[in-house]
C-alpha positions in Angstrom: 121.0 -20.4 19.4 121.7 -22.1 16.1 118.8 -24.4 16.7 116.4 -21.4 17.1 117.6 -19.8 13.9 117.2 -23.0 11.9 113.8 -23.6 13.5 112.7 -20.0 12.6 113.9 -20.5 9.0 112.0 -23.8 8.8 108.8 -22.1 10.1 109.2 -19.3 7.5 109.6 -21.8 4.7 106.6 -23.8 5.9 104.5 -20.6 6.1 105.6 -19.7 2.6 104.7 -23.1 1.3 101.3 -22.9 2.9 100.7 -19.4 1.3 101.8 -20.6 -2.1 99.6 -23.7 -1.8 96.6 -21.6 -0.9 97.3 -19.2 -3.8 97.6 -22.1 -6.3 94.4 -23.6 -4.9 92.5 -20.3 -5.2 93.8 -19.8 -8.8 92.6 -23.3 -9.7 89.2 -22.6 -8.1 88.9 -19.3 -10.1 89.8 -21.1 -13.3 87.2 -23.8 -12.7 84.6 -21.2 -11.9 85.4 -19.2 -15.0 85.1 -22.3 -17.2 81.7 -23.1 -15.6 80.5 -19.5 -16.1 81.6 -19.4 -19.8 79.7 -22.7 -20.4 76.6 -21.4 -18.6 76.7 -18.2 -20.7 76.7 -20.2 -23.9 80.2 -19.5 -25.1 80.9 -23.2 -25.0 77.9 -25.4 -25.1 78.1 -29.0 -24.0 77.8 -31.3 -27.0 77.8 -28.5 -29.6 78.9 -29.7 -33.0 81.9 -27.8 -34.4 82.7 -29.6 -37.6 80.3 -30.3 -40.4 79.7 -33.9 -41.5 77.1 -35.8 -43.6 73.7 -35.8 -41.9 74.2 -32.5 -40.1 71.8 -29.7 -40.5 73.8 -26.6 -41.3 73.2 -22.9 -41.5 75.4 -20.9 -43.9 75.7 -17.4 -45.2 76.8 -17.5 -48.8 77.4 -15.6 -52.0 77.3 -17.3 -55.3 79.0 -15.5 -58.2 80.5 -16.2 -61.6 84.2 -16.4 -62.1 84.3 -12.8 -63.3 82.9 -11.7 -59.9 79.3 -11.1 -61.1 77.1 -11.9 -58.0 74.2 -14.1 -58.8 72.7 -14.6 -55.4 73.5 -14.3 -51.7 71.9 -15.0 -48.3 70.1 -12.1 -46.6 71.5 -10.7 -43.3 70.0 -12.6 -40.4 68.5 -15.3 -42.6 71.1 -18.0 -43.3 70.5 -20.8 -45.8 69.6 -24.1 -44.0 70.0 -27.6 -45.4 70.9 -31.1 -44.4 74.4 -32.2 -45.6 74.2 -35.2 -48.0 70.4 -34.9 -48.6 70.9 -33.7 -52.2 69.0 -30.5 -51.4 71.9 -28.3 -52.6 74.3 -28.5 -55.6 76.8 -31.4 -55.1 79.8 -29.1 -55.0 78.3 -26.9 -52.3 77.4 -29.9 -50.3 80.9 -31.3 -50.5 82.5 -27.9 -49.8 80.8 -27.5 -46.4 81.9 -31.0 -45.2 84.8 -30.7 -42.8 84.3 -26.9 -42.2 84.3 -25.6 -38.7 81.6 -23.5 -37.0 82.2 -19.8 -38.0 84.8 -20.8 -40.7 84.7 -19.0 -44.0 85.7 -20.5 -47.3 85.8 -19.5 -50.9 85.4 -22.4 -53.4 85.1 -22.6 -57.2 82.7 -25.3 -58.3 82.6 -26.7 -61.8 79.3 -26.6 -63.7 78.7 -30.3 -63.5 78.9 -30.1 -59.7 77.1 -26.8 -59.4 73.9 -26.4 -61.4 74.6 -29.0 -64.0 75.4 -28.8 -67.7 73.0 -27.0 -70.0 70.4 -29.2 -71.7 69.3 -27.7 -75.0 66.2 -29.9 -74.9 64.9 -27.7 -72.1 64.8 -24.7 -74.4 61.3 -24.6 -75.8 59.5 -22.5 -78.4 55.8 -21.7 -78.0 53.4 -19.9 -80.3 52.2 -16.7 -78.7 48.7 -17.7 -79.7 48.9 -20.8 -77.5 49.4 -18.7 -74.4 46.5 -17.3 -72.4 45.0 -14.1 -73.8 45.6 -12.0 -70.7 49.2 -13.2 -70.3 51.8 -10.6 -71.3 55.2 -12.3 -71.6 58.4 -10.3 -70.7 62.0 -11.3 -71.3 63.5 -12.5 -68.1 60.2 -13.5 -66.6 60.2 -16.8 -64.7 57.1 -18.9 -65.3 56.1 -22.5 -64.6 54.8 -24.8 -67.3 53.5 -28.1 -66.0 55.2 -27.4 -62.7 58.6 -26.8 -64.3 60.1 -23.3 -63.9 61.6 -21.6 -66.9 62.9 -18.2 -67.9 61.5 -16.4 -71.0 64.7 -15.7 -73.0 63.2 -14.3 -76.2 60.0 -13.0 -77.6 59.1 -12.2 -81.2 55.9 -11.5 -83.1 54.9 -15.2 -83.2 56.9 -17.0 -80.6 58.0 -17.1 -76.9 61.2 -19.0 -76.1 61.4 -20.5 -72.7 64.6 -21.9 -71.1 64.0 -24.6 -68.5 67.7 -24.7 -67.5 68.8 -23.1 -64.2 70.3 -19.7 -65.1 73.7 -20.9 -63.9 73.5 -24.2 -65.8 76.7 -24.8 -67.7 78.7 -22.3 -65.7 81.4 -22.7 -63.1 80.5 -20.7 -60.0 82.3 -19.4 -56.9 80.7 -19.8 -53.5 81.8 -17.7 -50.5 80.6 -19.7 -47.5 80.4 -18.9 -43.8 79.1 -21.7 -41.5 77.0 -20.1 -38.8 75.3 -23.1 -37.4 75.6 -26.9 -37.1 73.0 -29.2 -35.6 
């Protein structure tokens, strides 16, 4: 009689182990299927870059402002700024700021003038006689024009002269960039 009770208990334990093993196996299969589906749906792409490094093509949304909060420029919704890191397409400070950032990371960084849009160069402020300008040209303060392929902003106009500043409008100023990395290739 004792033998039958022990035998029954052993069979119950074996059945329980088999059920538990099957349950664990099914759970593992579901986890693997779920991982496969999430990759197939694009939530985790094979080989996708997730940290910015030199040579990567990045897409960022940004806002550039002065230290007092005055916004100078920002990316448009749905149209991020694209550039290759380390290619000197962007101000040095911005280029360095995105390095090491992760995909979808946001960051606020203050960049000194020398690493942003450079120091002001007073040699780029030029004075022209109004009579030397084309007759049909009507200069306006704040107007951006190109002379010999170099852009400049008209900063002053008087009866006889037009003063053009060839410096970037943010030259000589520390700036604040709010950055959001939205793509890395």
